[in-house]
C-alpha positions in Angstrom: 16.6 10.7 -11.5 17.2 13.9 -13.3 14.7 15.5 -15.7 17.1 14.9 -18.5 17.4 11.2 -17.8 13.6 10.8 -17.6 13.1 12.7 -20.9 15.8 10.6 -22.6 13.9 7.4 -21.5 10.6 8.8 -22.7 12.1 9.9 -26.0 13.2 6.3 -26.6 9.7 4.9 -26.4 8.2 3.4 -29.5 5.8 4.2 -30.9 6.3 7.8 -30.0 3.2 9.6 -28.8 1.6 12.3 -30.9 3.5 15.7 -30.7 0.8 17.4 -28.5 0.8 14.6 -26.0 4.6 14.4 -26.0 4.9 18.1 -25.2 2.4 17.6 -22.3 4.5 14.7 -20.9 7.7 16.7 -21.2 6.1 19.7 -19.4 5.1 17.5 -16.5 8.5 15.9 -15.9 10.7 17.0 -13.0 13.7 15.6 -11.1 12.9 13.0 -8.4 14.9 10.8 -6.0 12.8 7.8 -7.0 13.3 4.8 -9.3 12.0 5.6 -12.8 8.9 3.4 -12.5 7.9 5.0 -9.2 8.5 8.5 -10.5 6.5 7.9 -13.7 3.6 6.7 -11.5 4.0 9.8 -9.3 3.8 12.0 -12.4 0.6 10.4 -13.4 -0.8 10.9 -9.9 0.2 14.5 -10.0 -1.7 15.1 -13.3 -4.8 13.2 -12.0 -4.8 15.4 -8.9 -4.7 18.4 -11.1 -7.7 17.2 -13.0 -9.7 16.4 -9.9 -13.3 15.4 -10.3 -14.5 18.0 -12.7 -13.7 19.8 -15.8 -14.3 19.4 -19.5 -12.5 18.9 -22.7 -9.7 21.2 -21.6 -8.6 18.5 -19.2 -8.5 15.7 -21.8 -4.8 16.1 -22.5 -3.9 15.9 -18.8 -6.0 12.7 -18.6 -4.2 11.2 -21.6 -0.8 12.2 -20.2 -1.7 10.6 -16.8 -2.7 7.4 -18.6 0.5 7.5 -20.6 2.6 7.9 -17.4 0.8 4.9 -15.8 1.5 2.8 -18.8 5.2 3.9 -18.9 5.5 3.2 -15.2 4.5 -0.5 -15.8 7.0 -0.6 -18.8 9.8 0.9 -16.6 9.0 -1.6 -13.8 9.2 -4.5 -16.3 12.6 -3.2 -17.4 13.8 -2.8 -13.8 12.7 -6.3 -12.9 14.5 -7.8 -15.9 17.7 -6.0 -14.9 17.5 -7.5 -11.4 16.7 -11.0 -12.6 20.0 -11.3 -14.6 
């Protein structure tokens, strides 16, 4: 998927995340040859790897973004499954 396709999908989510978190999510998105659900999970993993085992408050936004990507990955998987069931 292209970055633009992923951003469009994220922008359609409701409720929309707070502006600061939305900017962090958008900053983390890049193109990938994966299904949307797999790519969102990968983006969460990438942010978790960046955080590592240490850090302080400055890493809170990355942790929130990683959590959001994991949640969105499940949401995207549910959408993908419903498309394949019909």
